N, C-alpha and C positions, 0 to 999 in steps of 0.2 A: 505493498500499499504506499501512494506517494501520499505527503506532508500535502493539502490543501493551501499548503500558505505556499508552499514553494512549485505548486503545481499552474503553468502558465497560463491554461483556462480560465484562471481564476484570477488575474492580472487584472486592474484595470490601468489611467494613466498615471498614478503616481508607483508604478513597478520602476519607470527608470527616473530615476532623477539626480541632478547636480549639487555638490555642496564644495564649497572649497578646502582646501591642500593646508591643515593647519597650522603647515610651516610657511609654504610659500604664498599661500592663497590662489594659487591659480586652480582652475573648475576640474573637479574628478567627476566624472558619470559615472553609474554605480546601477546597476541592476539589484532590482528587490533580495535575491538570490544570494547575489557577492559577497564574500566574507571580507573581504578585502579588496583593494586594488591597489595601485601603484601610482605614483603620481607624474606625470608627465612633463610637466613643468620642473620638480626638484628629483623626483626617483624616491621619496618617501612612501613606503609602505602604509596606507590607511583603512583601519579597520571601518567597515561600513557603519556609519551614524545610526540609520533607524533598523539594524537587524537585534530583533531582539529573543533571546534564549530563553526567556520566564518560563515560555512552556514546557521546558526541561523538567522541572517541578510537579506536572503528572501525568505528559504523553507517552504512554508506551511504547510510542516509538523514540523515544528519547535517546536511549542509546546508541540505535544505529544513524538515527539523524547526525548526532552531534561526532559518533564515529568517522563519518566521512569530511571532519572538519582539519583545517591543520593542525598538525602537534604542537606546530609552536602557538596558535593560536590558542588551543586549550588551554598551557602550560601559564601563558602570559596573559591572562584574561583581567587581569586589574592592571597590570602596567598597558593594555592598547586603552585603557577606560579615560584614560588622559584625552586621546585623539577625540572621542564620542563628546569629553567636558568641554572642549577647546570649539566642538563646532556649536556645544548648545550655546554655549558665553556667546559668538557673536549674533548667534539668532535673536540672543535675550537682549542684547544691547543695538542688534539692528543697523542704523546708519551712524551709533556714535563712534565715530572708528579713532576719536581721541580715546574714548576707556577702552577698546578691543587691542588700539596697540600697545596701549602700557599693559592690560597684563599679561599681551604674547612676550612683549621682554622680561617684566618678572617671570614668567612661567621659561625662556633661555636665561636668566641667570642661575635660576633657582635648580634648573637640571644639572648645570656645567658645575653648582656649588653644592648640591644633592650627592651625586657621582663622587665626590670627592671625601664630603662628609659621611659617606656610608650610609644615606637616610633612602628612606620607603620613596623611589621616583614617583608611584602611581599616587598619593597621599600628599607627595610638595609640591605635583603639578595641578592635580586636582585642584587642591587651594591656592595654587598662583593663578589660575584659568579665573576662578570662582571667587578669589579674595576679596573685590570690592563689587560683587554681584547684587550688595545692597544699597548701592548708591543712587538707583535710580527712586526706590521707593523713602528713601531717607528724604530727599528735596523733596518727592512727590508730599510726604507724609509732613513732615519737620520743616519745610523751607531752608533745606542746611544738609552738606554735603559732607559736613564734621566727622572727624573719626567714631565719635563714639557712635551717631547715629547710623552711618556704616555699617555698623558691630552690632547693633543690635537688630537692624532688620536683615542682615547677611544670611544669615543660619535658613530661616526658614525657607529663604528661593534656594538656598546652595542644598539641601536636603529634596526638595522636590523635585528639584533636576537629579538631583545625585537618583533618588529614587525611580525617576524615569526611565534611567538605562541601569537599573538591576544592581547597581553597586552593592555591595555586601555590606553591611549594618558599619561593623566595625569603624571601615574606610567612612562609613559615612559620619558616623559621629566623633569621627578625628578631624576629618577636615572643618565641619560646620565649627569644631569647638577653636581652630585655629582661626577660620572668617570672625567667629565670634569675637575677637580677642588680637587681631597681627595688628593692630598700632601697639598695642601695650602688654608687655614682657610681663609673665607671672615670676615671680622668683625663681623657682623651677622647672624649667621648660625643657621639650622632647627635645632633638635634635630635628627633625621634620618641620614644627613652628621657628624653629632657628633657622634653619637655610630658608625660608619662607619670608622670614623677618630681613635676613640684610637681602635678600633678591629685593627684595620691593622697595630696601632705605637706596641699594644702586640706583634703581630704577628711577626715585625721586629726586634723589641726588642730581643724575646726569638729567633728568626731565628741566630742574630748578637752573642746572648752568649751561643749559643749551646755545648762548650767546658764549660761550668759555670766560666771563666776567666773575666767577666766584673766586673770591680769596684764596692762595693754594696752604696758605697754613691755616684757614679754615676748614678746609677739607680735611687734610691729615690728622687735624685733632676728634674731626669726627669719624673719621676710619678709626682712630688708635681707640676709640672711649663706647663708642657707637655700635658695634656690630657686633656679634655675639660668634660668629663660628673664625675658625685661620682662615680657613678658603673663603669664605665672604672677605675680610682684609684685604687678602692677598688680588680677590678679582677688582673689590673696587678700586684697588691701588692700580691694577693694570685697566682699568676702564675710566676712570676721572683725571689718575695723575699719568697716564701712559705711561708706567713703570714697567710693562709687559707682565710676562708672566714664566 
């Protein structure tokens, strides 16, 4: 028996769709039953953002169906989740390219720092893409994008997006916890939080200093005192002080 969801006779106009590459922004065309496709622009392998394996929890044919998926996909579903989260973040912000760009830069720095700090990249990158997800509701409800309002409004939205993607509950909880206080480190923090915090700080300083007029000594003081990881400091020096790595 063939799963009706994968049988082309049941497909409609939404069975073929396009989505942006989370790395370079180029358009990738998917058929609904594609597990993953490579971006023609940059070569990144991207998981199908609309593929839902929630049915595996109850479908009697789940073992046969999932058995046809690439082994690396089954082993790295948490890791591949980040690509789907990136797409959902872009859909949520729609044409707010400033915030999409900010989240994407934070994710890029977070991935580089997280690898060296040996953090959980699935959690780190999901948090990076979603850390400012509460800003629209903060502005709508409170007429302010202040950090405290972002942190108040962000976790429920992050949870909704992650639940839509069938993320594991422990991942959802940690990502929402990070989103809910990402501007305010606690006395004791996880490596995942520290990596996200440092990546966000690098991005904020980079954006603040886009004209290159920020005092170098001030930047050096911030790097020495405000960053939470050694590799975050190294990346900040490389990006903000052009010191290389």
